mmCIF file as gemmi writes it, N, C-alpha and C atoms, coordinates in Angstrom:
data_model
loop_
_atom_site.group_PDB
_atom_site.id
_atom_site.type_symbol
_atom_site.label_atom_id
_atom_site.label_alt_id
_atom_site.label_comp_id
_atom_site.label_asym_id
_atom_site.label_entity_id
_atom_site.label_seq_id
_atom_site.pdbx_PDB_ins_code
_atom_site.Cartn_x
_atom_site.Cartn_y
_atom_site.Cartn_z
_atom_site.occupancy
_atom_site.B_iso_or_equiv
_atom_site.pdbx_formal_charge
_atom_site.auth_seq_id
_atom_site.auth_asym_id
_atom_site.pdbx_PDB_model_num
ATOM 1 N N . MET Axp A 1 ? 105.813 83.653 95.63 1 0 ? 1 A 1
ATOM 2 C CA . MET Axp A 1 ? 105.809 83.924 97.039 1 0 ? 1 A 1
ATOM 3 C C . MET Axp A 1 ? 106.07 85.506 97.495 1 0 ? 1 A 1
ATOM 4 N N . GLY Axp A 2 ? 107.142 86.055 97.268 1 0 ? 2 A 1
ATOM 5 C CA . GLY Axp A 2 ? 107.666 87.254 97.119 1 0 ? 2 A 1
ATOM 6 C C . GLY Axp A 2 ? 106.472 88.03 96.904 1 0 ? 2 A 1
ATOM 7 N N . TYR Axp A 3 ? 106.249 88.022 95.514 1 0 ? 3 A 1
ATOM 8 C CA . TYR Axp A 3 ? 104.749 89.083 95.307 1 0 ? 3 A 1
ATOM 9 C C . TYR Axp A 3 ? 103.94 89.46 96.618 1 0 ? 3 A 1
ATOM 10 N N . VAL Axp A 4 ? 103.575 88.228 97.336 1 0 ? 4 A 1
ATOM 11 C CA . VAL Axp A 4 ? 102.603 88.133 98.228 1 0 ? 4 A 1
ATOM 12 C C . VAL Axp A 4 ? 102.908 88.737 99.492 1 0 ? 4 A 1
ATOM 13 N N . ILE Axp A 5 ? 104.058 88.813 99.673 1 0 ? 5 A 1
ATOM 14 C CA . ILE Axp A 5 ? 104.656 88.525 101.142 1 0 ? 5 A 1
ATOM 15 C C . ILE Axp A 5 ? 104.799 90.521 100.499 1 0 ? 5 A 1
ATOM 16 N N . VAL Axp A 6 ? 105.216 91.152 99.837 1 0 ? 6 A 1
ATOM 17 C CA . VAL Axp A 6 ? 105.07 92.353 99.509 1 0 ? 6 A 1
ATOM 18 C C . VAL Axp A 6 ? 103.72 92.917 99.275 1 0 ? 6 A 1
ATOM 19 N N . CYS Axp A 7 ? 102.952 92.27 98.587 1 0 ? 7 A 1
ATOM 20 C CA . CYS Axp A 7 ? 101.266 92.882 98.54 1 0 ? 7 A 1
ATOM 21 C C . CYS Axp A 7 ? 100.969 92.833 100.126 1 0 ? 7 A 1
ATOM 22 N N . SER Axp A 8 ? 100.905 92.2 100.959 1 0 ? 8 A 1
ATOM 23 C CA . SER Axp A 8 ? 100.559 92.211 102.157 1 0 ? 8 A 1
ATOM 24 C C . SER Axp A 8 ? 100.779 92.557 103.164 1 0 ? 8 A 1
ATOM 25 N N . ASN Axp A 9 ? 101.748 94.256 102.525 1 0 ? 9 A 1
ATOM 26 C CA . ASN Axp A 9 ? 102.249 95.448 103.836 1 0 ? 9 A 1
ATOM 27 C C . ASN Axp A 9 ? 101.128 96.002 104.459 1 0 ? 9 A 1
ATOM 28 N N . GLN Axp A 10 ? 101.703 95.967 105.824 1 0 ? 10 A 1
ATOM 29 C CA . GLN Axp A 10 ? 100.805 96.411 106.535 1 0 ? 10 A 1
ATOM 30 C C . GLN Axp A 10 ? 100.642 98.322 106.339 1 0 ? 10 A 1
ATOM 31 N N . GLU Axp A 11 ? 99.681 98.899 106.582 1 0 ? 11 A 1
ATOM 32 C CA . GLU Axp A 11 ? 99.712 99.886 106.592 1 0 ? 11 A 1
ATOM 33 C C . GLU Axp A 11 ? 100.693 100.891 106.926 1 0 ? 11 A 1
ATOM 34 N N . ASN Axp A 12 ? 101.242 100.733 108.525 1 0 ? 12 A 1
ATOM 35 C CA . ASN Axp A 12 ? 102.209 101.468 108.941 1 0 ? 12 A 1
ATOM 36 C C . ASN Axp A 12 ? 103.618 100.361 109.15 1 0 ? 12 A 1
ATOM 37 N N . ASP Axp A 13 ? 103.443 99.917 107.876 1 0 ? 13 A 1
ATOM 38 C CA . ASP Axp A 13 ? 104.905 98.903 107.606 1 0 ? 13 A 1
ATOM 39 C C . ASP Axp A 13 ? 105.682 99.406 106.528 1 0 ? 13 A 1
ATOM 40 N N . PRO Axp A 14 ? 106.691 99.978 106.458 1 0 ? 14 A 1
ATOM 41 C CA . PRO Axp A 14 ? 106.706 100.691 104.96 1 0 ? 14 A 1
ATOM 42 C C . PRO Axp A 14 ? 107.654 99.531 103.862 1 0 ? 14 A 1
ATOM 43 N N . ILE Axp A 15 ? 106.987 99.714 102.828 1 0 ? 15 A 1
ATOM 44 C CA . ILE Axp A 15 ? 107.053 98.572 101.519 1 0 ? 15 A 1
ATOM 45 C C . ILE Axp A 15 ? 108.916 98.68 101.55 1 0 ? 15 A 1
ATOM 46 N N . THR Axp A 16 ? 109.493 99.54 101.484 1 0 ? 16 A 1
ATOM 47 C CA . THR Axp A 16 ? 111.166 99.304 101.787 1 0 ? 16 A 1
ATOM 48 C C . THR Axp A 16 ? 111.672 98.456 102.779 1 0 ? 16 A 1
ATOM 49 N N . LYS Axp A 17 ? 111.107 97.882 103.829 1 0 ? 17 A 1
ATOM 50 C CA . LYS Axp A 17 ? 110.917 97.159 104.572 1 0 ? 17 A 1
ATOM 51 C C . LYS Axp A 17 ? 110.799 95.956 104.133 1 0 ? 17 A 1
ATOM 52 N N . ASP Axp A 18 ? 109.748 96.015 103.699 1 0 ? 18 A 1
ATOM 53 C CA . ASP Axp A 18 ? 109.494 94.477 103.156 1 0 ? 18 A 1
ATOM 54 C C . ASP Axp A 18 ? 110.235 94.046 101.984 1 0 ? 18 A 1
ATOM 55 N N . ILE Axp A 19 ? 110.885 95.29 101.315 1 0 ? 19 A 1
ATOM 56 C CA . ILE Axp A 19 ? 111.756 94.847 100.303 1 0 ? 19 A 1
ATOM 57 C C . ILE Axp A 19 ? 112.977 94.235 100.489 1 0 ? 19 A 1
ATOM 58 N N . ALA Axp A 20 ? 113.589 94.7 101.994 1 0 ? 20 A 1
ATOM 59 C CA . ALA Axp A 20 ? 114.691 94.047 102.427 1 0 ? 20 A 1
ATOM 60 C C . ALA Axp A 20 ? 114.733 93.105 102.847 1 0 ? 20 A 1
ATOM 61 N N . MET Axp A 21 ? 113.376 92.659 103.97 1 0 ? 21 A 1
ATOM 62 C CA . MET Axp A 21 ? 113.283 91.721 104.586 1 0 ? 21 A 1
ATOM 63 C C . MET Axp A 21 ? 113.226 90.577 103.514 1 0 ? 21 A 1
ATOM 64 N N . LEU Axp A 22 ? 112.751 91.132 102.525 1 0 ? 22 A 1
ATOM 65 C CA . LEU Axp A 22 ? 112.578 89.865 101.139 1 0 ? 22 A 1
ATOM 66 C C . LEU Axp A 22 ? 114 89.39 100.762 1 0 ? 22 A 1
ATOM 67 N N . GLN Axp A 23 ? 114.398 90.174 100.153 1 0 ? 23 A 1
ATOM 68 C CA . GLN Axp A 23 ? 115.962 90.319 99.766 1 0 ? 23 A 1
ATOM 69 C C . GLN Axp A 23 ? 116.644 89.315 100.644 1 0 ? 23 A 1
ATOM 70 N N . ARG Axp A 24 ? 116.82 89.531 102.225 1 0 ? 24 A 1
ATOM 71 C CA . ARG Axp A 24 ? 117.248 88.998 103.004 1 0 ? 24 A 1
ATOM 72 C C . ARG Axp A 24 ? 117.058 87.13 103 1 0 ? 24 A 1
ATOM 73 N N . ILE Axp A 25 ? 115.585 86.995 103.289 1 0 ? 25 A 1
ATOM 74 C CA . ILE Axp A 25 ? 115.071 85.899 102.847 1 0 ? 25 A 1
ATOM 75 C C . ILE Axp A 25 ? 115.225 84.751 101.379 1 0 ? 25 A 1
ATOM 76 N N . LEU Axp A 26 ? 115.845 85.406 100.552 1 0 ? 26 A 1
ATOM 77 C CA . LEU Axp A 26 ? 115.773 84.749 99.526 1 0 ? 26 A 1
ATOM 78 C C . LEU Axp A 26 ? 117.096 85.144 98.72 1 0 ? 26 A 1
ATOM 79 N N . HIS Axp A 27 ? 118.171 85.676 99.872 1 0 ? 27 A 1
ATOM 80 C CA . HIS Axp A 27 ? 119.396 85.648 99.804 1 0 ? 27 A 1
ATOM 81 C C . HIS Axp A 27 ? 119.866 86.532 98.51 1 0 ? 27 A 1
ATOM 82 N N . HIS Axp A 28 ? 119.189 87.644 98.235 1 0 ? 28 A 1
ATOM 83 C CA . HIS Axp A 28 ? 119.624 88.588 96.663 1 0 ? 28 A 1
ATOM 84 C C . HIS Axp A 28 ? 120.732 89.131 97.205 1 0 ? 28 A 1
ATOM 85 N N . SER Axp A 29 ? 121.213 89.549 96.134 1 0 ? 29 A 1
ATOM 86 C CA . SER Axp A 29 ? 122.335 90.698 96.533 1 0 ? 29 A 1
ATOM 87 C C . SER Axp A 29 ? 122.165 91.875 96.512 1 0 ? 29 A 1
ATOM 88 N N . HIS Axp A 30 ? 121.023 92.67 95.591 1 0 ? 30 A 1
ATOM 89 C CA . HIS Axp A 30 ? 120.848 93.868 95.512 1 0 ? 30 A 1
ATOM 90 C C . HIS Axp A 30 ? 119.263 93.797 95.582 1 0 ? 30 A 1
ATOM 91 N N . PRO Axp A 31 ? 118.233 95.054 96.284 1 0 ? 31 A 1
ATOM 92 C CA . PRO Axp A 31 ? 117.084 94.902 96.175 1 0 ? 31 A 1
ATOM 93 C C . PRO Axp A 31 ? 116.613 95.015 94.536 1 0 ? 31 A 1
ATOM 94 N N . SER Axp A 32 ? 117.194 95.704 93.886 1 0 ? 32 A 1
ATOM 95 C CA . SER Axp A 32 ? 116.687 95.322 92.323 1 0 ? 32 A 1
ATOM 96 C C . SER Axp A 32 ? 116.888 94.304 91.567 1 0 ? 32 A 1
ATOM 97 N N . VAL Axp A 33 ? 117.416 92.908 92.164 1 0 ? 33 A 1
ATOM 98 C CA . VAL Axp A 33 ? 117.352 91.467 92.051 1 0 ? 33 A 1
ATOM 99 C C . VAL Axp A 33 ? 115.88 91.704 92.73 1 0 ? 33 A 1
ATOM 100 N N . THR Axp A 34 ? 115.44 91.801 93.82 1 0 ? 34 A 1
ATOM 101 C CA . THR Axp A 34 ? 114.237 91.373 94.426 1 0 ? 34 A 1
ATOM 102 C C . THR Axp A 34 ? 113.392 91.947 93.843 1 0 ? 34 A 1
ATOM 103 N N . LEU Axp A 35 ? 113.113 93.18 93.334 1 0 ? 35 A 1
ATOM 104 C CA . LEU Axp A 35 ? 112.462 93.963 92.161 1 0 ? 35 A 1
ATOM 105 C C . LEU Axp A 35 ? 112.21 92.828 91.146 1 0 ? 35 A 1
ATOM 106 N N . ARG Axp A 36 ? 113.344 92.719 90.68 1 0 ? 36 A 1
ATOM 107 C CA . ARG Axp A 36 ? 112.94 92.154 89.347 1 0 ? 36 A 1
ATOM 108 C C . ARG Axp A 36 ? 112.185 90.717 89.939 1 0 ? 36 A 1
ATOM 109 N N . TYR Axp A 37 ? 112.75 89.935 90.722 1 0 ? 37 A 1
ATOM 110 C CA . TYR Axp A 37 ? 112.193 88.579 90.929 1 0 ? 37 A 1
ATOM 111 C C . TYR Axp A 37 ? 110.556 88.846 90.925 1 0 ? 37 A 1
ATOM 112 N N . ILE Axp A 38 ? 110.466 89.851 92.039 1 0 ? 38 A 1
ATOM 113 C CA . ILE Axp A 38 ? 108.676 89.638 92.363 1 0 ? 38 A 1
ATOM 114 C C . ILE Axp A 38 ? 108.148 90.349 91.308 1 0 ? 38 A 1
ATOM 115 N N . ASP Axp A 39 ? 108.54 90.748 89.746 1 0 ? 39 A 1
ATOM 116 C CA . ASP Axp A 39 ? 108.026 91.59 88.696 1 0 ? 39 A 1
ATOM 117 C C . ASP Axp A 39 ? 107.763 92.758 88.789 1 0 ? 39 A 1
ATOM 118 N N . ILE Axp A 40 ? 108.017 94.128 89.808 1 0 ? 40 A 1
ATOM 119 C CA . ILE Axp A 40 ? 107.952 95.088 90.127 1 0 ? 40 A 1
ATOM 120 C C . ILE Axp A 40 ? 108.937 95.773 89.087 1 0 ? 40 A 1
ATOM 121 N N . THR Axp A 41 ? 108.053 96.514 87.923 1 0 ? 41 A 1
ATOM 122 C CA . THR Axp A 41 ? 109.002 97.203 86.732 1 0 ? 41 A 1
ATOM 123 C C . THR Axp A 41 ? 109.169 98.644 87.055 1 0 ? 41 A 1
ATOM 124 N N . GLU Axp A 42 ? 109.955 99.211 86.136 1 0 ? 42 A 1
ATOM 125 C CA . GLU Axp A 42 ? 110.04 100.813 86.23 1 0 ? 42 A 1
ATOM 126 C C . GLU Axp A 42 ? 108.599 101.47 86.27 1 0 ? 42 A 1
ATOM 127 N N . GLU Axp A 43 ? 108.191 100.995 85.172 1 0 ? 43 A 1
ATOM 128 C CA . GLU Axp A 43 ? 106.646 101.723 84.92 1 0 ? 43 A 1
ATOM 129 C C . GLU Axp A 43 ? 105.73 101.625 86.41 1 0 ? 43 A 1
ATOM 130 N N . GLU Axp A 44 ? 105.621 100.618 87.128 1 0 ? 44 A 1
ATOM 131 C CA . GLU Axp A 44 ? 105.011 100.552 88.248 1 0 ? 44 A 1
ATOM 132 C C . GLU Axp A 44 ? 105.201 101.646 89.026 1 0 ? 44 A 1
ATOM 133 N N . THR Axp A 45 ? 106.459 101.461 89.191 1 0 ? 45 A 1
ATOM 134 C CA . THR Axp A 45 ? 107.169 102.227 90.375 1 0 ? 45 A 1
ATOM 135 C C . THR Axp A 45 ? 106.586 103.841 90.032 1 0 ? 45 A 1
ATOM 136 N N . ASN Axp A 46 ? 106.833 103.986 88.669 1 0 ? 46 A 1
ATOM 137 C CA . ASN Axp A 46 ? 106.762 105.536 88.367 1 0 ? 46 A 1
ATOM 138 C C . ASN Axp A 46 ? 105.024 105.834 88.543 1 0 ? 46 A 1
ATOM 139 N N . ASN Axp A 47 ? 104.211 104.997 88.173 1 0 ? 47 A 1
ATOM 140 C CA . ASN Axp A 47 ? 103.018 105.161 88.745 1 0 ? 47 A 1
ATOM 141 C C . ASN Axp A 47 ? 102.565 105.522 89.653 1 0 ? 47 A 1
ATOM 142 N N . VAL Axp A 48 ? 103.185 104.747 90.812 1 0 ? 48 A 1
ATOM 143 C CA . VAL Axp A 48 ? 102.728 104.888 92.154 1 0 ? 48 A 1
ATOM 144 C C . VAL Axp A 48 ? 103.495 106.365 92.501 1 0 ? 48 A 1
ATOM 145 N N . LEU Axp A 49 ? 104.705 106.838 92.115 1 0 ? 49 A 1
ATOM 146 C CA . LEU Axp A 49 ? 105.156 107.822 92.121 1 0 ? 49 A 1
ATOM 147 C C . LEU Axp A 49 ? 104.328 109.405 91.445 1 0 ? 49 A 1
ATOM 148 N N . LYS Axp A 50 ? 103.564 108.786 90.327 1 0 ? 50 A 1
ATOM 149 C CA . LYS Axp A 50 ? 102.859 109.797 90.061 1 0 ? 50 A 1
ATOM 150 C C . LYS Axp A 50 ? 101.704 110.274 90.985 1 0 ? 50 A 1
ATOM 151 N N . HIS Axp A 51 ? 101.329 109.539 91.775 1 0 ? 51 A 1
ATOM 152 C CA . HIS Axp A 51 ? 100.144 109.331 92.391 1 0 ? 51 A 1
ATOM 153 C C . HIS Axp A 51 ? 100.254 109.803 93.939 1 0 ? 51 A 1
ATOM 154 N N . PHE Axp A 52 ? 101.632 109.791 94.2 1 0 ? 52 A 1
ATOM 155 C CA . PHE Axp A 52 ? 101.903 109.975 95.415 1 0 ? 52 A 1
ATOM 156 C C . PHE Axp A 52 ? 101.86 111.464 95.651 1 0 ? 52 A 1
ATOM 157 N N . SER Axp A 53 ? 101.472 111.644 97.072 1 0 ? 53 A 1
ATOM 158 C CA . SER Axp A 53 ? 101.584 113.119 97.442 1 0 ? 53 A 1
ATOM 159 C C . SER Axp A 53 ? 102.278 112.982 99.059 1 0 ? 53 A 1
ATOM 160 N N . VAL Axp A 54 ? 102.948 113.864 99.226 1 0 ? 54 A 1
ATOM 161 C CA . VAL Axp A 54 ? 103.259 113.996 100.784 1 0 ? 54 A 1
ATOM 162 C C . VAL Axp A 54 ? 102.192 114.826 101.963 1 0 ? 54 A 1
ATOM 163 N N . PHE Axp A 55 ? 101.462 115.832 100.886 1 0 ? 55 A 1
ATOM 164 C CA . PHE Axp A 55 ? 100.271 116.625 101.076 1 0 ? 55 A 1
ATOM 165 C C . PHE Axp A 55 ? 99.062 115.815 101.088 1 0 ? 55 A 1
ATOM 166 N N . HIS Axp A 56 ? 98.198 115.322 101.718 1 0 ? 56 A 1
ATOM 167 C CA . HIS Axp A 56 ? 96.967 114.782 101.69 1 0 ? 56 A 1
ATOM 168 C C . HIS Axp A 56 ? 95.969 115.353 102.605 1 0 ? 56 A 1
């Protein structure tokens, strides 16, 4: 369920907002717990950052 909520993120809705909301829904103590719960790994995070550019 958590992964689906995060992956259904709207274009104009920052993913950090979704993580924070999911954290509240699941009563997790820290965002890292939520990320681990939805199986977002450091490798996936690094891959996103590699392709991220402020200047499109």
